[in-house]
N, C-alpha and C positions, 0 to 999 in steps of 0.2 A: 504494500500500500504506500503510495507516494505522500509527500507532505500535505498537498492540497486535499487529497482524499481523507487524510487523518483530520484535517481542519473541518471539513464538511461533516465528518462523522462525530465531531465533538471530542476526539481524542487529543487534539491540540487546541488550546484556547484561541479564540479569535474575536474580533469585534464584528459580530453579525449585523448585516444591514438588511438582508432579505433572503428568503429561501422558498423553494418549492420542492415537490417530490424529486425533480430531476436536476435542479440547479441550486447554487448557493452563492451569495454575495457577501463579501466581508472587506473591511478596510485593509489597504496595503499598509504594512508596518513601517515602510520607508517611503512615505508619500511625497510626491512632487507638489501637491496642493492639498489643502484641507478638503476632505471628502473623497480623496483618491480611493476608489473601490475596485476590487477584483471580482469578476464574475466567472464562475467555473461550472462545468457539468459535474454532477456527482459521479458519473461513470468515468473511469480512468481512460483517457484518450490523450495522447501526446500532442497531436497535430490537429488543429481546428478543422482543417480540410479533409481529415480522415473521418469526420462525422458524416452520417448519412444525411440526405437532404432534409428529411423531416426533423431530425434532431437539431441540425444547425439552424433551421428556421425557428424552432422552439427556443433554442439558445439565444438567438438574436432578439426574439420577442421578449423573453425574460429580461435580457440586458436593457432593452428599450424601457421597460417598466421601471427598472432600477434607475436608469438615467433620468427619467421624468421625476422620480422621487428625489434624486440627487439635486436636480435643478431647483426643485421646490425648497429643499432644505438649505441649499447654498446658491442663492440667486447668482446667475452668471449669464454670459452671452450664449454659450453652448456648452454641452458636455462632450468632450472628446472621447472617441473610442479608439483605442490602440491595441493591436494584437502583436505582441512580440513573442516571448515564450521560450527562449533558449535556456534560460536559467532554471526553469522547473519543467520537468517532462510531463506536463498536464496542461491541456488547452485552457486558456484563460483570456479574458478581455479586461483591459484597464479602462475604467471610466473616470474621467478627470474633469472637474469643473474648470472652465477656462473663459477668460476674457480676451486673451490674445494667444497666439501660437507659442509664445515664450513660456506660457504656463504649462506646456506639455514637453518641456526639455528635460529628458531623463538624465542628462549629464550635470545638471545644476545640483547644488547642495540640497539634500532632502530635508524636509521639515522635521523638527524635533518636538513632537507633541508629548504631553504628559498623559499618564493613564487616564486622568479625568477628562482631558480633551478628546482622547480617542473614544472613551465611553459616550461622551456627549455627542460627538460627531455621528457615531453609529446610531445612537438613539434618534437623532433628528432625521436621518435617512430612513430608518426603520418605521418611524411614525408617519413619514410622508408616503412611504411605500404601502403601508397598511391602511392609510386614510384615504 
């Protein structure tokens, strides 16, 4: 079981933002912006384009609902969707609130949030997702 599967299963703590039977969204612990969220399938699949058409469509729809909640929780011009994924062998989408393209620069220094800030951020997104 990879690290993201362990997170989705609750074996490793995370700052949960949203979940469904097939997908899980949680805060990135090295965020480039407040609200930076990762969306993953619960099924272990390394490469997003190895997902079948129905699964990837459902994945994108779930990510869209998380992005809408993220934009409500952290007003911004848009929510960026970034698919990288060489560092963890599990398909995932980065959702990042942005007001400019510079807000999505993964090379810049990551935010240092406190435990309380992470908890409050996840709570805001979760409430917007559920509301």
